[in-house]
C-alpha positions in Angstrom: 71.5 4.0 45.6 72.7 0.4 45.7 71.7 -2.4 43.5 69.4 -4.0 46.2 67.3 -0.8 46.4 67.2 -0.4 42.7 66.2 -4.0 42.0 63.4 -3.7 44.6 62.2 -0.4 43.2 62.4 -1.8 39.6 60.3 -4.8 40.5 57.7 -2.6 42.2 57.7 -0.2 39.3 57.2 -2.9 36.7 54.4 -4.4 38.7 52.6 -1.1 39.1 53.3 -0.1 35.5 52.0 -3.4 34.1 48.9 -3.4 36.2 48.2 0.2 35.4 48.7 -0.4 31.7 46.5 -3.5 31.9 43.8 -1.5 33.7 44.0 1.4 31.3 43.8 -0.6 28.1 41.3 -3.1 29.4 39.0 -0.2 30.5 39.6 1.7 27.2 39.0 -1.4 25.0 35.8 -2.3 26.9 34.5 1.2 26.7 35.2 1.3 23.0 33.5 -2.1 22.4 30.6 -1.0 24.6 30.2 2.2 22.7 30.3 0.5 19.4 27.7 -2.0 20.6 25.5 0.8 21.8 25.8 2.7 18.5 25.1 -0.4 16.4 22.1 -1.3 18.5 20.7 2.2 18.4 21.2 2.5 14.6 19.6 -0.9 14.0 16.6 -0.2 16.3 16.2 3.2 14.7 16.2 1.8 11.1 13.9 -1.1 12.0 11.4 1.2 13.9 11.2 4.0 11.3 10.9 1.4 8.5 8.2 -0.3 10.5 6.2 2.9 10.9 6.5 3.6 7.2 5.3 0.1 6.3 2.5 0.4 8.8 1.2 3.8 7.5 1.7 2.7 3.9 -0.5 -0.4 4.4 -3.2 1.5 6.3 -3.3 4.1 3.5 -3.8 1.3 1.0 -6.6 -0.1 3.3 -8.6 3.2 3.3 -7.9 3.8 -0.4 -9.3 0.3 -1.2 -12.3 0.9 1.1 -13.1 4.2 -0.6 -13.6 2.5 -3.9 -16.2 0.0 -2.6 -19.5 0.4 -4.5 -21.4 0.5 -1.2 -20.0 3.9 -0.4 -20.2 5.3 -3.9 -24.0 4.6 -4.1 -25.7 7.8 -2.9 -29.0 5.9 -2.3 -27.6 3.7 0.6 -29.4 4.4 3.8 -27.6 5.4 7.0 -28.3 2.1 8.8 -27.0 0.1 5.8 -23.9 2.3 5.8 -23.4 1.7 9.5 -23.7 -2.0 9.0 -21.1 -1.9 6.2 -18.7 0.2 8.3 -19.1 -2.3 11.2 -18.3 -5.1 8.8 -15.2 -3.2 7.6 -14.1 -2.7 11.2 -14.5 -6.4 12.0 -12.2 -7.4 9.1 -9.2 -5.6 10.6 -8.7 -5.6 14.3 -6.2 -2.7 14.0 -9.0 -0.2 13.5 -10.9 1.3 16.4 -13.8 2.7 14.2 -14.8 3.9 10.7 -17.0 6.9 9.8 -18.5 8.2 6.6 -19.0 12.0 6.0 -20.8 13.9 3.3 -19.1 16.8 1.5 -20.2 19.2 4.2 -18.2 17.2 6.9 -21.5 16.0 8.4 -21.1 12.4 9.8 -23.6 10.2 8.0 -22.6 6.9 9.6 -20.2 5.5 12.2 -19.3 1.9 13.0 -19.7 2.7 16.7 -22.7 5.0 16.2 -20.8 8.0 17.6 -21.6 11.6 16.7 -23.9 10.7 13.8 -25.5 13.8 12.2 -22.9 16.2 13.7 -20.7 18.3 11.6 -16.9 17.9 12.0 -15.0 21.0 13.0 -12.5 20.5 10.2 -8.7 20.9 10.3 -6.2 18.0 10.2 -7.0 15.4 7.5 -9.8 17.7 6.1 -7.2 20.3 5.2 -5.0 17.7 3.6 -7.9 16.4 1.5 -8.6 19.8 0.1 -8.1 19.6 -3.6 -6.7 16.0 -3.4 -8.2 12.8 -4.7 -5.9 10.4 -2.8 -5.8 9.0 0.8 -4.2 11.0 3.6 -3.4 10.5 7.3 -2.8 12.6 10.5 -2.6 12.1 14.2 -5.0 14.1 16.4 -7.5 13.8 19.2 -10.7 12.4 17.7 -13.8 14.5 18.1 -16.0 11.4 18.4 -13.7 9.0 20.3 -12.1 11.6 22.6 -8.7 9.8 22.4 -5.5 10.3 20.4 -5.8 8.4 17.1 -4.3 8.0 13.7 -6.8 9.2 11.1 -6.8 7.6 7.6 -9.1 9.4 5.2 -9.9 9.0 1.5 -12.5 10.8 -0.7 -15.2 8.6 -2.2 -15.7 9.4 -5.9 -18.2 8.1 -8.4 -17.5 6.9 -11.9 -17.3 10.6 -13.1 -14.7 11.4 -10.4 -17.2 13.5 -8.5 -16.6 13.6 -4.8 -19.5 11.8 -3.0 -18.1 12.0 0.6 -15.2 11.0 2.7 -14.5 7.7 4.5 -12.3 7.8 7.7 -10.7 5.0 9.6 -9.3 5.5 13.1 -6.4 3.5 14.8 -5.5 4.2 18.4 -2.0 5.7 18.6 -1.2 3.0 21.1 -0.9 0.6 18.1 2.5 2.3 17.5 3.8 0.5 20.6 3.3 -2.8 18.8 5.7 -1.6 16.1 8.4 -0.1 18.3 8.0 -2.1 21.6 10.1 -1.6 24.7 13.8 -1.3 23.7 16.8 -2.0 26.0 20.5 -2.7 25.4 21.6 -6.3 25.4 18.2 -7.3 26.8 19.1 -5.6 30.1 16.0 -4.0 31.5 18.1 -1.6 33.6 19.5 -0.2 30.3 16.1 0.7 28.8 16.0 3.1 25.8 13.8 6.2 25.9 11.7 6.2 22.6 10.0 9.4 21.3 8.3 9.9 18.0 7.8 13.7 17.2 6.4 15.7 14.3 8.2 18.6 12.6 7.2 21.0 15.3 8.6 18.9 18.2 5.1 17.7 19.4 5.3 14.2 20.8 3.3 11.7 18.8 4.4 8.6 20.8 6.6 8.2 23.9 7.5 5.4 26.3 8.9 8.0 28.8 6.8 8.1 32.0 4.7 11.3 32.1 5.0 12.2 28.4 1.6 12.7 26.7 0.9 12.4 23.0 -0.1 15.7 21.3 0.1 17.5 24.6 3.9 17.7 25.3 6.8 19.0 23.3 10.1 17.0 23.1 12.4 18.9 25.4 15.6 18.4 23.3 14.0 19.1 19.9 16.7 21.5 19.0 19.1 18.5 18.6 17.0 17.0 15.9 16.2 20.0 13.7 19.4 19.7 11.6 18.8 16.1 10.6 17.9 15.8 6.9 15.0 13.7 5.8 15.9 10.0 5.3 19.2 10.3 7.3 20.4 8.9 10.6 22.3 11.0 13.1 24.1 10.5 16.4 24.4 13.1 19.1 26.1 12.9 22.5 25.6 15.4 25.2 27.3 15.6 28.6 24.9 13.1 30.1 23.0 11.5 27.3 23.3 9.6 24.0 20.9 10.3 21.2 20.2 8.4 17.9 17.9 10.3 15.5 16.3 9.0 12.4 14.0 10.9 10.0 10.9 9.2 8.5 11.7 8.5 4.8 8.5 6.9 3.8 7.9 3.5 2.2 7.5 2.7 -1.5 5.1 5.3 -2.9 4.4 6.8 0.6 6.6 9.9 1.1 6.2 10.1 4.9 5.1 12.8 7.3 8.5 14.4 8.2 8.4 12.7 11.6 11.5 12.1 13.7 12.3 9.0 15.8 14.6 9.7 18.8 16.2 6.8 20.8 18.1 8.1 23.8 19.7 6.8 27.0 21.6 8.4 29.8 25.3 7.6 29.9 24.9 6.2 33.5 22.5 3.6 32.2 24.4 2.9 28.9 27.8 2.4 30.5 26.7 0.7 33.7 28.5 -2.6 32.6 31.8 -0.5 32.3 31.5 0.7 35.9 31.0 -2.9 37.1 34.1 -4.1 35.2 36.2 -1.3 36.7 35.2 -2.4 40.2 36.1 -6.0 39.4 39.5 -5.0 38.0 40.3 -3.0 41.1 39.6 -5.9 43.4 41.8 -8.1 41.2 44.7 -5.7 41.0 45.0 -4.9 44.8 46.0 -8.5 45.9 48.3 -8.7 42.9 50.1 -5.6 43.9 50.5 -6.7 47.5 51.8 -10.1 46.5 54.2 -8.5 44.0 55.7 -6.3 46.7 56.6 -9.2 48.8 58.0 -11.2 45.9 60.1 -8.2 44.9 61.7 -7.9 48.3 62.6 -11.7 48.3 63.9 -11.7 44.8 66.1 -8.6 45.4 67.7 -10.3 48.4 68.4 -13.6 46.6 69.8 -12.3 43.4 71.6 -9.1 44.4 75.0 -10.5 45.4 75.8 -12.7 42.4 74.4 -10.0 40.1 76.9 -7.5 41.5 79.8 -9.9 40.7 78.4 -10.6 37.3 77.9 -6.9 36.6 81.6 -6.2 37.4 82.7 -8.9 35.0 80.4 -7.6 32.3 81.9 -4.1 32.9 85.4 -5.4 32.3 84.3 -7.3 29.2 82.6 -4.1 28.0 85.9 -2.3 28.3 87.5 -4.9 26.0 89.1 -7.1 28.6 87.7 -10.4 27.2 90.0 -12.4 29.6 88.2 -11.2 32.7 87.8 -13.9 35.4 84.3 -14.7 36.4 84.3 -16.4 39.8 80.6 -17.3 40.1 80.6 -21.1 40.7 76.9 -21.6 41.5 75.1 -24.1 39.5 72.0 -22.1 39.1 71.0 -19.9 36.2 73.3 -17.0 37.3 76.3 -19.4 37.3 75.3 -20.6 33.9 75.0 -17.0 32.8 78.5 -16.3 34.0 80.0 -19.2 32.1 78.0 -18.3 29.0 79.1 -14.7 29.3 82.8 -15.8 29.1 82.1 -18.0 26.1 80.2 -15.2 24.5 83.1 -12.8 24.9 85.3 -15.2 22.9 83.1 -15.0 19.8 81.7 -11.5 20.3 84.1 -9.7 18.1 83.8 -12.3 15.4 80.0 -12.1 15.2 79.6 -8.4 15.7 79.9 -7.2 12.1 77.9 -10.2 10.9 75.2 -9.5 13.3 74.9 -5.9 12.2 74.1 -6.9 8.7 71.6 -9.5 9.9 69.9 -7.0 12.2 69.4 -4.6 9.3 67.9 -7.4 7.1 65.5 -8.4 9.9 64.4 -4.8 10.5 63.6 -4.3 6.8 61.6 -7.6 6.8 59.8 -6.6 9.9 58.7 -3.3 8.5 57.5 -5.0 5.3 55.5 -7.6 7.2 53.9 -5.0 9.4 52.9 -2.9 6.4 51.4 -6.0 4.7 49.6 -7.0 7.9 48.1 -3.5 8.2 46.9 -3.6 4.6 45.3 -7.0 5.1 43.6 -6.0 8.4 42.1 -2.9 6.7 40.9 -4.9 3.7 39.3 -7.5 6.0 37.6 -4.8 8.0 36.2 -3.1 4.9 34.8 -6.4 3.7 33.3 -7.3 7.1 31.7 -3.8 7.4 30.2 -4.1 3.9 28.8 -7.5 4.6 27.3 -6.4 7.9 25.6 -3.4 6.2 24.4 -5.6 3.4 22.9 -8.0 6.0 20.9 -5.1 7.5 19.6 -4.0 4.1 18.5 -7.5 3.2 16.8 -8.2 6.5 14.9 -4.9 6.3 13.4 -6.1 3.0 12.1 -9.3 4.4 8.4 -9.2 5.6 7.6 -9.3 9.3 6.5 -12.7 10.2 4.2 -11.2 13.0 2.4 -9.3 10.3 1.8 -12.6 8.4 0.4 -14.1 11.7 -2.3 -11.5 11.8 -3.7 -12.7 8.5 -3.4 -16.5 9.0 -3.9 -18.6 12.1 -0.1 -19.0 12.7 3.1 -18.9 10.8 6.9 -19.2 11.2 10.1 -18.9 9.2 13.4 -20.7 9.7 15.9 -18.4 7.8 19.7 -19.0 8.1 22.1 -17.5 5.5 25.3 -19.4 4.8 27.6 -16.4 4.5 26.1 -13.4 6.4 23.8 -12.5 3.5 21.6 -15.0 1.7 20.4 -16.0 -1.7 17.2 -17.4 -0.2 14.3 -15.0 0.5 10.7 -15.0 1.3 8.0 -12.5 0.4 4.4 -12.0 1.6 1.8 -9.3 1.0 -1.9 -8.9 1.6 -3.6 -7.2 -1.3 -7.1 -6.4 -2.4 -8.6 -6.7 -5.9 -12.2 -5.7 -6.4 -14.2 -7.0 -3.5 -11.8 -9.8 -2.7 -8.7 -9.8 -0.5 -5.7 -12.1 -1.2 -2.6 -13.2 0.6 0.4 -13.9 -1.6 3.2 -15.9 -0.1 6.5 -16.6 -1.9 9.6 -18.7 -1.0 12.7 -18.5 -3.4 16.2 -19.9 -3.7 18.5 -17.8 -5.9 21.6 -19.3 -7.6 24.6 -18.9 -5.5 24.9 -17.6 -1.9 26.7 -14.8 -0.1 26.8 -11.4 -1.9 25.8 -12.7 -5.5 22.9 -14.6 -4.1 21.8 -11.6 -1.9 21.8 -9.3 -5.0 19.6 -11.8 -6.8 17.3 -12.1 -3.8 16.9 -8.3 -3.5 16.2 -8.1 -7.3 13.6 -10.8 -7.0 11.9 -9.2 -4.0 11.7 -5.8 -5.8 10.4 -7.4 -9.0 7.6 -9.2 -7.0 6.6 -5.9 -5.4 6.4 -4.3 -8.8 4.5 -7.2 -10.4 1.9 -7.5 -7.6 1.4 -3.9 -6.5 1.9 -1.9 -9.7 1.1 -4.4 -12.4 -1.8 -6.1 -10.5 -0.9 -9.7 -11.3 -2.6 -12.2 -9.0 -2.4 -15.5 -11.1 0.7 -17.5 -9.9 1.8 -18.6 -13.3 1.5 -15.1 -14.7 3.5 -13.7 -11.7 6.3 -16.3 -12.5 6.3 -15.6 -16.2 6.5 -11.8 -15.6 9.3 -12.4 -13.0 11.2 -14.5 -15.5 10.9 -11.7 -18.0 12.0 -9.0 -15.5 15.1 -11.0 -14.4 16.2 -11.6 -18.0 15.7 -8.0 -18.8 17.8 -6.9 -15.8 20.6 -9.4 -16.0 21.0 -10.6 -19.6 20.3 -7.6 -21.8 24.0 -7.7 -23.0 24.6 -11.4 -22.6 21.6 -13.6 -23.5 23.6 -16.8 -23.1 24.2 -16.0 -19.4 20.5 -16.9 -18.6 21.5 -20.6 -18.3 23.7 -19.8 -15.3 21.6 -17.5 -13.1 18.1 -17.3 -11.8 16.0 -18.7 -9.0 13.8 -21.6 -7.9 10.6 -20.3 -6.5 7.1 -21.3 -5.2 4.1 -18.9 -5.2 0.9 -19.3 -3.3 -2.1 -16.9 -3.9 -4.8 -17.4 -1.3 -8.3 -15.8 -1.6 -9.0 -14.9 2.0 -12.8 -14.8 1.3 -13.3 -18.4 0.2 -9.8 -19.9 1.0 -9.3 -21.0 -2.7 -5.6 -21.1 -3.4 -3.5 -21.2 -6.5 0.0 -22.6 -6.4 2.7 -22.5 -9.1 6.4 -23.0 -8.8 9.7 -23.7 -10.5 11.9 -26.1 -8.6 10.2 -25.6 -5.2 7.3 -27.9 -4.2 4.4 -27.1 -1.9 3.9 -29.5 1.1 0.4 -29.4 2.6 -0.6 -31.2 5.8 -4.3 -31.9 6.1 -5.7 -34.0 8.9 -2.3 -35.4 9.6 -1.7 -36.5 6.0 0.9 -35.1 3.7 0.1 -33.9 0.2 2.9 -32.9 -2.2 2.2 -30.4 -5.0 5.3 -30.7 -7.2 6.6 -28.0 -9.5 8.6 -28.4 -12.7 12.4 -28.2 -12.5 12.8 -24.8 -14.2 15.0 -21.8 -13.3 13.0 -18.5 -13.3 15.2 -16.0 -15.1 16.7 -18.8 -17.3 13.6 -20.2 -19.1 13.5 -20.3 -22.9 10.8 -18.4 -24.9 8.6 -15.3 -24.6 6.6 -14.4 -21.5 3.5 -16.1 -23.0 5.5 -19.2 -23.9 7.0 -19.3 -20.4 3.5 -19.0 -18.9 2.3 -22.0 -20.9 5.2 -24.1 -19.5 4.1 -23.3 -15.9 0.7 -24.3 -14.6 -1.3 -23.2 -11.5 -2.6 -25.9 -9.2 -6.0 -25.0 -7.7 -6.5 -26.1 -4.1 -9.5 -25.6 -1.9 -8.0 -24.9 1.6 -9.7 -25.7 4.9 -9.2 -24.2 8.3 -6.3 -26.0 10.0 -4.5 -26.8 6.7 -0.7 -26.3 7.0 1.4 -25.1 4.0 5.2 -25.5 3.8 7.8 -24.3 1.3 11.5 -24.8 1.6 14.7 -24.2 -0.3 17.0 -27.2 -0.9 19.5 -25.9 1.7 17.7 -27.8 4.5 17.6 -31.2 2.8 21.1 -30.8 1.2 22.8 -30.1 4.6 25.7 -32.6 5.3 25.8 -34.1 8.8 24.8 -37.0 11.0 27.0 -39.9 12.0 28.0 -40.7 8.4 28.3 -37.1 7.1 25.5 -37.5 4.6 22.8 -35.2 3.2 19.6 -34.8 5.3 17.5 -35.7 2.2 14.0 -34.6 1.2 12.3 -37.7 2.6 13.6 -37.0 6.1 12.2 -33.5 5.8 8.8 -34.8 4.8 8.9 -37.3 7.7 9.7 -34.4 10.1 6.6 -32.5 8.9 4.3 -35.6 9.2 5.6 -36.5 12.7 4.8 -33.0 13.9 1.5 -32.5 12.0 -0.5 -32.2 15.2 2.0 -30.0 17.1 1.5 -26.2 17.5 3.3 -24.2 14.8 5.7 -22.7 17.4 6.6 -26.3 18.3 7.1 -27.2 14.6 9.4 -24.2 14.2 11.4 -25.3 17.2 11.7 -28.9 15.9 12.7 -27.7 12.4 15.6 -25.6 13.9 16.7 -28.2 16.5 16.7 -31.0 13.9 18.8 -29.0 11.5 21.3 -27.9 14.2 21.5 -31.5 15.5 22.1 -32.9 12.1 24.6 -30.3 11.1 26.6 -30.6 14.3 30.1 -29.2 13.9 30.0 -29.5 10.1 30.1 -26.3 8.0 26.8 -25.0 6.5 26.3 -26.3 3.0 23.9 -23.7 1.6 21.5 -20.9 2.6 18.5 -22.4 4.4 14.8 -21.2 4.3 11.7 -23.1 5.6 8.4 -21.2 5.6 5.3 -22.6 7.4 1.7 -21.3 7.5 -1.4 -22.6 9.3 -4.7 -21.5 7.7 
């Protein structure tokens, strides 16, 4: 085969090879990226949903537990109509519940908020079996005998001062409320790539499903054998011939151990990888014209270059045999002619440089191997750090309260939360608690020293300490909460190095709102409270202390902090912010935003809806920051009463 045919075939081969390799690796890389995106999305959605279910049930169990301790239900002399009125009042306080009932110890329904089945005896089973021999609240999902629909039952025994059981109070929530927790999932917000969501119990019975035709408590999950091997509290991924499954076991929340339920997110491979099929089509339509054009160019190039190349190859052959005086008769002034002249010149110094080049080549090869090894180590280290930060971010976000839950308690609320380095030293905390006959909303905004991983560790510690102080130590006075938090942080961080307390801690603001009469107590250390009332701004300052670094005992710390009592009115707006917003550099002169500009922003938007205020807070920050780097973690929390 002559050089002309070989050159033509070589060009065609290179074109076909390069396009094939390009198609193969592009397709493979996109599939790998798409698969990673799918797995990451499924894992995140599973964790968020199963945690949301745990939080939801934990809060409802607390609701029924608190209701069972109400003196009204303990008093055996209360008449049925009075009891019905009290149950109706309890139902009106929380729009989650469909109805409430009160039973005597013989399972006879004494009162019902919707006056259903009064005087009838319950057939038993379900939550009645769970209450047998227990004095705490329980829950189950079943078809209600009085409502006739699938509901979540929350039941608790009512006991008098001698711990004698007087009866049972039961609250019902339609199982459809689970939809508000889990929602309608899809990959990359693409409605054609919708995820199938199923919540099943330990027998495979469907408790909730967004799959058309599936009925709660009536159908079994068809692929239940896939999820039996998943241990409680774990996540597991399964892939069948035509489907992807992500399975997560319910692991409870705080003191609530869970019900051994399983959440299954699944999607067919056709739906999951539909973007890959579209990319393949596009690649094919790009490659076809490239191949056709390359064939034509290969034929032209072969014809133009074949003749001088033959002459040049003969000369090179002679030089290769050691005849360095070989005549090269190519006189063209193009690149091939230049190559001929340079080849002759190269032959003159070839022998001289040969030995020298061998040594240099060996050195370069050794250096290349060393550089490649160092590069691989660096890339692996960077990947481990990035993976760790991403996982830490998911953990931290899962601990932050759901702003939608807060909106159910107040008229409206928003949070602008932006970490500087993936994870944040700023955090916010909110819980609705009951003490005696009163119900309170506790809202906290905090700015820990540092940012990134150190700040995030401090924020997680602070959030956990607040949960312990409020829930398990029953503190409701703001200054007492801060004093106990200061003590807890010092105990955790400085037990071996008391002098370190001057370096680490957090600035924090705490609001405790009595939801019955709207009286609020505020105390803070370093974070002020901004209140907008009738378009006017009121500033409630807090002393410049660092919680976790204050001098003195818990009692002495409490005396240094003071609670400001405020009578709230409907329509009042409360704002707390870390200093990351006002300290951001930017603008035309690259200066700090400053606190006065932040206050002006709140006043200028005092009459705007809260969602508009949230939008302005974010847009103003982004506009001021521009292309500058973020100075610090940012947190702005707003509540409308």
